[in-house]
PDB file of N, CA, C, O and CB in Angstrom:
ATOM      1  N   ALA A   1       0.852  -1.186   0.000  1.00  0.00           N
ATOM      2  CA  ALA A   1       0.000   0.000   0.000  1.00  0.00           C
ATOM      3  C   ALA A   1       0.883   1.229   0.000  1.00  0.00           C
ATOM      4  O   ALA A   1       2.031   1.195   0.444  1.00  0.00           O
ATOM      5  CB  ALA A   1      -0.961   0.009   1.220  1.00  0.00           C
ATOM      6  N   VAL A   2       0.336   2.292  -0.496  1.00  0.00           N
ATOM      7  CA  VAL A   2       0.989   3.587  -0.402  1.00  0.00           C
ATOM      8  C   VAL A   2       0.007   4.511   0.299  1.00  0.00           C
ATOM      9  O   VAL A   2      -1.171   4.568  -0.051  1.00  0.00           O
ATOM     10  CB  VAL A   2       1.412   4.143  -1.819  1.00  0.00           C
ATOM     11  N   ALA A   3       0.509   5.233   1.295  1.00  0.00           N
ATOM     12  CA  ALA A   3      -0.336   6.139   2.067  1.00  0.00           C
ATOM     13  C   ALA A   3       0.464   7.373   2.425  1.00  0.00           C
ATOM     14  O   ALA A   3       1.689   7.321   2.536  1.00  0.00           O
ATOM     15  CB  ALA A   3      -0.882   5.451   3.343  1.00  0.00           C
ATOM     16  N   GLY A   4      -0.227   8.475   2.602  1.00  0.00           N
ATOM     17  CA  GLY A   4       0.466   9.680   3.009  1.00  0.00           C
ATOM     18  C   GLY A   4      -0.470  10.846   3.155  1.00  0.00           C
ATOM     19  O   GLY A   4      -1.566  10.865   2.594  1.00  0.00           O
ATOM     20  N   ILE A   5      -0.019  11.824   3.920  1.00  0.00           N
ATOM     21  CA  ILE A   5      -0.782  13.056   4.069  1.00  0.00           C
ATOM     22  C   ILE A   5      -0.708  13.837   2.767  1.00  0.00           C
ATOM     23  O   ILE A   5      -1.698  14.414   2.318  1.00  0.00           O
ATOM     24  CB  ILE A   5      -0.252  13.906   5.257  1.00  0.00           C
ATOM     25  N   GLU A   6       0.470  13.847   2.171  1.00  0.00           N
ATOM     26  CA  GLU A   6       0.661  14.472   0.867  1.00  0.00           C
ATOM     27  C   GLU A   6       1.262  13.427  -0.066  1.00  0.00           C
ATOM     28  O   GLU A   6       2.276  12.808   0.254  1.00  0.00           O
ATOM     29  CB  GLU A   6       1.577  15.744   0.966  1.00  0.00           C
ATOM     30  N   ILE A   7       0.642  13.239  -1.200  1.00  0.00           N
ATOM     31  CA  ILE A   7       1.147  12.287  -2.189  1.00  0.00           C
ATOM     32  C   ILE A   7       1.484  13.074  -3.445  1.00  0.00           C
ATOM     33  O   ILE A   7       0.623  13.743  -4.016  1.00  0.00           O
ATOM     34  CB  ILE A   7       0.101  11.144  -2.491  1.00  0.00           C
ATOM     35  N   ASP A   8       2.741  12.994  -3.873  1.00  0.00           N
ATOM     36  CA  ASP A   8       3.167  13.720  -5.068  1.00  0.00           C
ATOM     37  C   ASP A   8       2.357  13.285  -6.286  1.00  0.00           C
ATOM     38  O   ASP A   8       1.893  12.147  -6.365  1.00  0.00           O
ATOM     39  CB  ASP A   8       4.666  13.501  -5.322  1.00  0.00           C
ATOM     40  N   GLU A   9       2.197  14.195  -7.221  1.00  0.00           N
ATOM     41  CA  GLU A   9       1.426  13.926  -8.428  1.00  0.00           C
ATOM     42  C   GLU A   9       1.960  12.697  -9.159  1.00  0.00           C
ATOM     43  O   GLU A   9       3.156  12.590  -9.429  1.00  0.00           O
ATOM     44  CB  GLU A   9       1.450  15.143  -9.354  1.00  0.00           C
ATOM     45  N   GLY A  10       1.073  11.794  -9.468  1.00  0.00           N
ATOM     46  CA  GLY A  10       1.436  10.603 -10.219  1.00  0.00           C
ATOM     47  C   GLY A  10       1.770   9.394  -9.364  1.00  0.00           C
ATOM     48  O   GLY A  10       1.709   8.265  -9.851  1.00  0.00           O
ATOM     49  N   ILE A  11       2.122   9.602  -8.102  1.00  0.00           N
ATOM     50  CA  ILE A  11       2.475   8.475  -7.227  1.00  0.00           C
ATOM     51  C   ILE A  11       1.268   7.571  -6.996  1.00  0.00           C
ATOM     52  O   ILE A  11       1.398   6.347  -6.984  1.00  0.00           O
ATOM     53  CB  ILE A  11       3.020   8.987  -5.877  1.00  0.00           C
ATOM     54  N   ASP A  12       0.096   8.173  -6.814  1.00  0.00           N
ATOM     55  CA  ASP A  12      -1.103   7.368  -6.602  1.00  0.00           C
ATOM     56  C   ASP A  12      -1.416   6.513  -7.827  1.00  0.00           C
ATOM     57  O   ASP A  12      -1.773   5.343  -7.687  1.00  0.00           O
ATOM     58  CB  ASP A  12      -2.295   8.267  -6.270  1.00  0.00           C
ATOM     59  N   ARG A  13      -1.289   7.069  -9.001  1.00  0.00           N
ATOM     60  CA  ARG A  13      -1.531   6.332 -10.245  1.00  0.00           C
ATOM     61  C   ARG A  13      -0.499   5.214 -10.423  1.00  0.00           C
ATOM     62  O   ARG A  13      -0.838   4.108 -10.844  1.00  0.00           O
ATOM     63  CB  ARG A  13      -1.493   7.291 -11.457  1.00  0.00           C
ATOM     64  N   TYR A  14       0.757   5.511 -10.099  1.00  0.00           N
ATOM     65  CA  TYR A  14       1.827   4.517 -10.190  1.00  0.00           C
ATOM     66  C   TYR A  14       1.529   3.331  -9.266  1.00  0.00           C
ATOM     67  O   TYR A  14       1.613   2.177  -9.685  1.00  0.00           O
ATOM     68  CB  TYR A  14       3.194   5.153  -9.831  1.00  0.00           C
ATOM     69  N   ALA A  15       1.182   3.621  -8.011  1.00  0.00           N
ATOM     70  CA  ALA A  15       0.887   2.566  -7.041  1.00  0.00           C
ATOM     71  C   ALA A  15      -0.307   1.729  -7.493  1.00  0.00           C
ATOM     72  O   ALA A  15      -0.279   0.501  -7.407  1.00  0.00           O
ATOM     73  CB  ALA A  15       0.613   3.172  -5.655  1.00  0.00           C
ATOM     74  N   TYR A  16      -1.345   2.389  -7.970  1.00  0.00           N
ATOM     75  CA  TYR A  16      -2.534   1.695  -8.462  1.00  0.00           C
ATOM     76  C   TYR A  16      -2.163   0.736  -9.586  1.00  0.00           C
ATOM     77  O   TYR A  16      -2.581  -0.422  -9.584  1.00  0.00           O
ATOM     78  CB  TYR A  16      -3.590   2.706  -8.948  1.00  0.00           C
ATOM     79  N   ASN A  17      -1.384   1.216 -10.539  1.00  0.00           N
ATOM     80  CA  ASN A  17      -0.985   0.389 -11.683  1.00  0.00           C
ATOM     81  C   ASN A  17      -0.070  -0.763 -11.285  1.00  0.00           C
ATOM     82  O   ASN A  17      -0.005  -1.767 -11.994  1.00  0.00           O
ATOM     83  CB  ASN A  17      -0.293   1.245 -12.721  1.00  0.00           C
ATOM     84  N   LYS A  18       0.634  -0.637 -10.169  1.00  0.00           N
ATOM     85  CA  LYS A  18       1.502  -1.701  -9.668  1.00  0.00           C
ATOM     86  C   LYS A  18       0.753  -2.687  -8.782  1.00  0.00           C
ATOM     87  O   LYS A  18       1.352  -3.636  -8.277  1.00  0.00           O
ATOM     88  CB  LYS A  18       2.663  -1.106  -8.900  1.00  0.00           C
ATOM     89  N   GLY A  19      -0.551  -2.479  -8.584  1.00  0.00           N
ATOM     90  CA  GLY A  19      -1.355  -3.405  -7.795  1.00  0.00           C
ATOM     91  C   GLY A  19      -1.318  -3.134  -6.308  1.00  0.00           C
ATOM     92  O   GLY A  19      -1.573  -4.034  -5.508  1.00  0.00           O
ATOM     93  N   LEU A  20      -1.002  -1.903  -5.922  1.00  0.00           N
ATOM     94  CA  LEU A  20      -0.955  -1.524  -4.513  1.00  0.00           C
ATOM     95  C   LEU A  20      -2.208  -0.746  -4.128  1.00  0.00           C
ATOM     96  O   LEU A  20      -2.785  -0.040  -4.954  1.00  0.00           O
ATOM     97  CB  LEU A  20       0.303  -0.691  -4.220  1.00  0.00           C
ATOM     98  N   PHE A  21      -2.623  -0.877  -2.878  1.00  0.00           N
ATOM     99  CA  PHE A  21      -3.721  -0.062  -2.380  1.00  0.00           C
ATOM    100  C   PHE A  21      -3.246   1.376  -2.239  1.00  0.00           C
ATOM    101  O   PHE A  21      -2.107   1.623  -1.844  1.00  0.00           O
ATOM    102  CB  PHE A  21      -4.250  -0.606  -1.028  1.00  0.00           C
ATOM    103  N   VAL A  22      -4.120   2.324  -2.562  1.00  0.00           N
ATOM    104  CA  VAL A  22      -3.819   3.743  -2.405  1.00  0.00           C
ATOM    105  C   VAL A  22      -4.723   4.269  -1.297  1.00  0.00           C
ATOM    106  O   VAL A  22      -5.948   4.203  -1.398  1.00  0.00           O
ATOM    107  CB  VAL A  22      -4.028   4.541  -3.756  1.00  0.00           C
ATOM    108  N   ILE A  23      -4.105   4.796  -0.232  1.00  0.00           N
ATOM    109  CA  ILE A  23      -4.823   5.254   0.952  1.00  0.00           C
ATOM    110  C   ILE A  23      -4.598   6.749   1.100  1.00  0.00           C
ATOM    111  O   ILE A  23      -3.457   7.206   1.177  1.00  0.00           O
ATOM    112  CB  ILE A  23      -4.360   4.488   2.230  1.00  0.00           C
ATOM    113  N   LYS A  24      -5.700   7.521   1.142  1.00  0.00           N
ATOM    114  CA  LYS A  24      -5.605   8.977   1.252  1.00  0.00           C
ATOM    115  C   LYS A  24      -6.417   9.463   2.448  1.00  0.00           C
ATOM    116  O   LYS A  24      -7.380   8.813   2.855  1.00  0.00           O
ATOM    117  CB  LYS A  24      -6.094   9.661  -0.047  1.00  0.00           C
ATOM    118  N   PRO A  25      -6.023  10.615   3.014  1.00  0.00           N
ATOM    119  CA  PRO A  25      -6.790  11.196   4.117  1.00  0.00           C
ATOM    120  C   PRO A  25      -8.212  11.537   3.680  1.00  0.00           C
ATOM    121  O   PRO A  25      -8.457  11.915   2.534  1.00  0.00           O
ATOM    122  CB  PRO A  25      -6.090  12.451   4.653  1.00  0.00           C
ATOM    123  N   SER A  26      -9.137  11.392   4.620  1.00  0.00           N
ATOM    124  CA  SER A  26     -10.538  11.736   4.378  1.00  0.00           C
ATOM    125  C   SER A  26     -11.134  12.220   5.688  1.00  0.00           C
ATOM    126  O   SER A  26     -11.632  11.422   6.483  1.00  0.00           O
ATOM    127  CB  SER A  26     -11.343  10.517   3.806  1.00  0.00           C
ATOM    128  N   GLY A  27     -11.083  13.526   5.913  1.00  0.00           N
ATOM    129  CA  GLY A  27     -11.574  14.078   7.176  1.00  0.00           C
ATOM    130  C   GLY A  27     -10.685  13.647   8.323  1.00  0.00           C
ATOM    131  O   GLY A  27      -9.475  13.874   8.295  1.00  0.00           O
ATOM    132  N   ASP A  28     -11.280  13.022   9.342  1.00  0.00           N
ATOM    133  CA  ASP A  28     -10.527  12.559  10.509  1.00  0.00           C
ATOM    134  C   ASP A  28     -10.023  11.130  10.348  1.00  0.00           C
ATOM    135  O   ASP A  28      -9.468  10.565  11.291  1.00  0.00           O
ATOM    136  CB  ASP A  28     -11.387  12.655  11.750  1.00  0.00           C
ATOM    137  N   THR A  29     -10.200  10.552   9.201  1.00  0.00           N
ATOM    138  CA  THR A  29      -9.815   9.164   8.969  1.00  0.00           C
ATOM    139  C   THR A  29      -9.125   9.048   7.608  1.00  0.00           C
ATOM    140  O   THR A  29      -8.715  10.059   7.038  1.00  0.00           O
ATOM    141  CB  THR A  29     -11.054   8.226   9.042  1.00  0.00           C
ATOM    142  N   VAL A  30      -8.995   7.852   7.092  1.00  0.00           N
ATOM    143  CA  VAL A  30      -8.421   7.625   5.764  1.00  0.00           C
ATOM    144  C   VAL A  30      -9.356   6.717   4.979  1.00  0.00           C
ATOM    145  O   VAL A  30     -10.233   6.067   5.549  1.00  0.00           O
ATOM    146  CB  VAL A  30      -6.989   7.001   5.862  1.00  0.00           C
ATOM    147  N   GLU A  31      -9.160   6.679   3.664  1.00  0.00           N
ATOM    148  CA  GLU A  31      -9.947   5.775   2.839  1.00  0.00           C
ATOM    149  C   GLU A  31      -9.083   5.176   1.742  1.00  0.00           C
ATOM    150  O   GLU A  31      -8.138   5.803   1.264  1.00  0.00           O
ATOM    151  CB  GLU A  31     -11.150   6.504   2.235  1.00  0.00           C
ATOM    152  N   ILE A  32      -9.420   3.962   1.354  1.00  0.00           N
ATOM    153  CA  ILE A  32      -8.774   3.308   0.218  1.00  0.00           C
ATOM    154  C   ILE A  32      -9.510   3.799  -1.022  1.00  0.00           C
ATOM    155  O   ILE A  32     -10.726   3.642  -1.132  1.00  0.00           O
ATOM    156  CB  ILE A  32      -8.807   1.719   0.338  1.00  0.00           C
ATOM    157  N   ILE A  33      -8.766   4.396  -1.960  1.00  0.00           N
ATOM    158  CA  ILE A  33      -9.419   5.030  -3.104  1.00  0.00           C
ATOM    159  C   ILE A  33      -9.403   4.186  -4.375  1.00  0.00           C
ATOM    160  O   ILE A  33      -9.834   4.659  -5.427  1.00  0.00           O
ATOM    161  CB  ILE A  33      -8.766   6.342  -3.383  1.00  0.00           C
ATOM    162  N   ASN A  34      -8.922   2.962  -4.303  1.00  0.00           N
ATOM    163  CA  ASN A  34      -8.921   2.090  -5.478  1.00  0.00           C
ATOM    164  C   ASN A  34     -10.365   1.828  -5.918  1.00  0.00           C
ATOM    165  O   ASN A  34     -11.251   1.656  -5.081  1.00  0.00           O
ATOM    166  CB  ASN A  34      -8.184   0.747  -5.175  1.00  0.00           C
ATOM    167  N   ASP A  35     -10.597   1.799  -7.230  1.00  0.00           N
ATOM    168  CA  ASP A  35     -11.941   1.586  -7.751  1.00  0.00           C
ATOM    169  C   ASP A  35     -12.205   0.106  -8.030  1.00  0.00           C
ATOM    170  O   ASP A  35     -11.384  -0.755  -7.712  1.00  0.00           O
ATOM    171  CB  ASP A  35     -12.148   2.404  -9.021  1.00  0.00           C
ATOM    172  N   GLU A  36     -13.363  -0.173  -8.630  1.00  0.00           N
ATOM    173  CA  GLU A  36     -13.762  -1.562  -8.872  1.00  0.00           C
ATOM    174  C   GLU A  36     -12.924  -2.257  -9.938  1.00  0.00           C
ATOM    175  O   GLU A  36     -12.966  -3.483 -10.045  1.00  0.00           O
ATOM    176  CB  GLU A  36     -15.208  -1.609  -9.273  1.00  0.00           C
ATOM    177  N   ASN A  37     -12.167  -1.506 -10.725  1.00  0.00           N
ATOM    178  CA  ASN A  37     -11.295  -2.104 -11.743  1.00  0.00           C
ATOM    179  C   ASN A  37      -9.924  -2.498 -11.196  1.00  0.00           C
ATOM    180  O   ASN A  37      -9.121  -3.095 -11.912  1.00  0.00           O
ATOM    181  CB  ASN A  37     -11.117  -1.139 -12.895  1.00  0.00           C
ATOM    182  N   PHE A  38      -9.654  -2.172  -9.945  1.00  0.00           N
ATOM    183  CA  PHE A  38      -8.364  -2.447  -9.315  1.00  0.00           C
ATOM    184  C   PHE A  38      -8.102  -3.946  -9.235  1.00  0.00           C
ATOM    185  O   PHE A  38      -8.990  -4.729  -8.896  1.00  0.00           O
ATOM    186  CB  PHE A  38      -8.311  -1.828  -7.916  1.00  0.00           C
ATOM    187  N   ARG A  39      -6.871  -4.331  -9.552  1.00  0.00           N
ATOM    188  CA  ARG A  39      -6.436  -5.729  -9.442  1.00  0.00           C
ATOM    189  C   ARG A  39      -5.228  -5.786  -8.516  1.00  0.00           C
ATOM    190  O   ARG A  39      -4.149  -5.298  -8.850  1.00  0.00           O
ATOM    191  CB  ARG A  39      -6.091  -6.334 -10.849  1.00  0.00           C
ATOM    192  N   LEU A  40      -5.425  -6.390  -7.349  1.00  0.00           N
ATOM    193  CA  LEU A  40      -4.372  -6.534  -6.353  1.00  0.00           C
ATOM    194  C   LEU A  40      -3.256  -7.408  -6.900  1.00  0.00           C
ATOM    195  O   LEU A  40      -3.514  -8.450  -7.502  1.00  0.00           O
ATOM    196  CB  LEU A  40      -4.930  -7.126  -5.050  1.00  0.00           C
ATOM    197  N   ARG A  41      -2.038  -6.990  -6.693  1.00  0.00           N
ATOM    198  CA  ARG A  41      -0.891  -7.783  -7.131  1.00  0.00           C
ATOM    199  C   ARG A  41      -0.497  -8.738  -6.006  1.00  0.00           C
ATOM    200  O   ARG A  41      -0.327  -8.315  -4.862  1.00  0.00           O
ATOM    201  CB  ARG A  41       0.312  -6.865  -7.533  1.00  0.00           C
ATOM    202  N   THR A  42      -0.354 -10.002  -6.324  1.00  0.00           N
ATOM    203  CA  THR A  42       0.070 -11.010  -5.361  1.00  0.00           C
ATOM    204  C   THR A  42       1.588 -11.116  -5.399  1.00  0.00           C
ATOM    205  O   THR A  42       2.190 -11.175  -6.472  1.00  0.00           O
ATOM    206  CB  THR A  42      -0.591 -12.388  -5.659  1.00  0.00           C
ATOM    207  N   TRP A  43       2.194 -11.138  -4.230  1.00  0.00           N
ATOM    208  CA  TRP A  43       3.660 -11.201  -4.142  1.00  0.00           C
ATOM    209  C   TRP A  43       4.111 -12.624  -4.192  1.00  0.00           C
ATOM    210  O   TRP A  43       5.311 -12.893  -4.133  1.00  0.00           O
ATOM    211  CB  TRP A  43       4.173 -10.534  -2.867  1.00  0.00           C
TER     212      TRP A  43
END
């Protein structure tokens, strides 16, 4: 997964394309922003 308070432009897209969860702040909590087309990469 990749998570952060600030994520540089393109890092979220890179992580998504590599099969990683993308976690972003959402109010007082966080949320996984991957959509229904996301395919988790198995290690």
